[in-house]
C-alpha positions as CSV (number, residue, x, y, z in Angstrom):
1,M,-4.2,-29.9,-18.7
2,S,-1.8,-27.2,-19.8
3,K,1.5,-26.7,-18.1
4,E,1.5,-23.4,-16.3
5,T,4.9,-21.8,-15.3
6,W,5.5,-19.9,-12.1
7,Q,5.6,-16.7,-14.0
8,D,2.3,-17.3,-15.6
9,F,0.8,-18.0,-12.2
10,F,2.1,-14.9,-10.7
11,A,1.2,-12.8,-13.7
12,H,-2.5,-14.1,-13.5
13,N,-2.8,-13.9,-9.7
14,L,-0.7,-11.0,-8.7
15,G,-3.4,-9.0,-7.0
16,K,-4.6,-11.9,-5.0
17,L,-1.2,-12.7,-3.9
18,I,-0.5,-9.1,-2.8
19,G,-3.9,-8.8,-1.2
20,T,-3.2,-12.0,0.9
21,A,0.2,-10.8,1.8
22,V,-1.1,-7.4,2.8
23,G,-4.0,-9.0,4.9
24,L,-1.7,-11.4,6.5
25,L,0.6,-8.5,7.5
26,L,-2.0,-6.3,8.8
27,G,-3.6,-9.2,10.7
28,W,-0.3,-9.9,12.3
29,M,0.4,-6.3,13.2
30,I,-3.1,-5.8,14.8
31,I,-2.5,-8.9,17.0
32,E,1.1,-8.1,17.8
33,Y,0.9,-4.3,18.2
34,G,-2.8,-3.3,18.6
35,L,-5.3,-1.7,16.4
36,F,-4.2,2.0,16.8
37,K,-0.5,1.4,16.4
38,T,-1.3,-0.5,13.2
39,L,-3.6,2.2,11.9
40,F,-0.8,4.8,12.7
41,V,1.6,2.8,10.6
42,V,-0.9,2.3,7.7
43,I,-1.5,6.0,7.7
44,L,2.3,6.8,7.6
45,V,2.6,4.4,4.7
46,I,-0.2,5.9,2.7
47,A,1.3,9.4,3.4
48,G,4.6,8.2,2.2
49,Y,3.1,6.6,-1.0
50,L,1.2,9.8,-1.8
51,L,4.3,12.1,-1.2
52,G,6.4,9.7,-3.4
53,K,3.8,9.6,-6.1
54,Q,3.9,13.5,-6.2
55,A,7.7,13.5,-6.4
56,D,7.5,11.0,-9.3
57,E,4.9,13.2,-11.1
58,G,6.9,16.3,-10.7
59,E,4.6,18.2,-8.4
60,E,5.7,20.5,-5.8
61,P,6.1,19.1,-2.3
62,G,3.1,20.0,-0.1
63,S,0.7,20.7,-3.0
64,L,-1.2,17.7,-1.8
65,F,-1.7,19.4,1.6
66,Y,-2.7,22.7,-0.1
67,R,-5.4,20.8,-2.0
68,I,-6.6,19.0,1.1
69,F,-6.6,22.0,3.5
70,K,-7.5,24.7,0.8
71,R,-10.8,25.8,2.5
């Protein structure tokens, strides 16, 4: 049996750990605040992530909205 350090454990199981933490957080939020308030928060987090990603990539603010509502 090999000795595995905590760093190795986290490196090999990071996706599982993050997924478990997110699932636990979402489950708690749904129980505590209700489905619709939780969905609202999730939508705002996703929008914030997308806007931050655009800023990191050097795109103009709002270009995501132009692509979505271009029609």
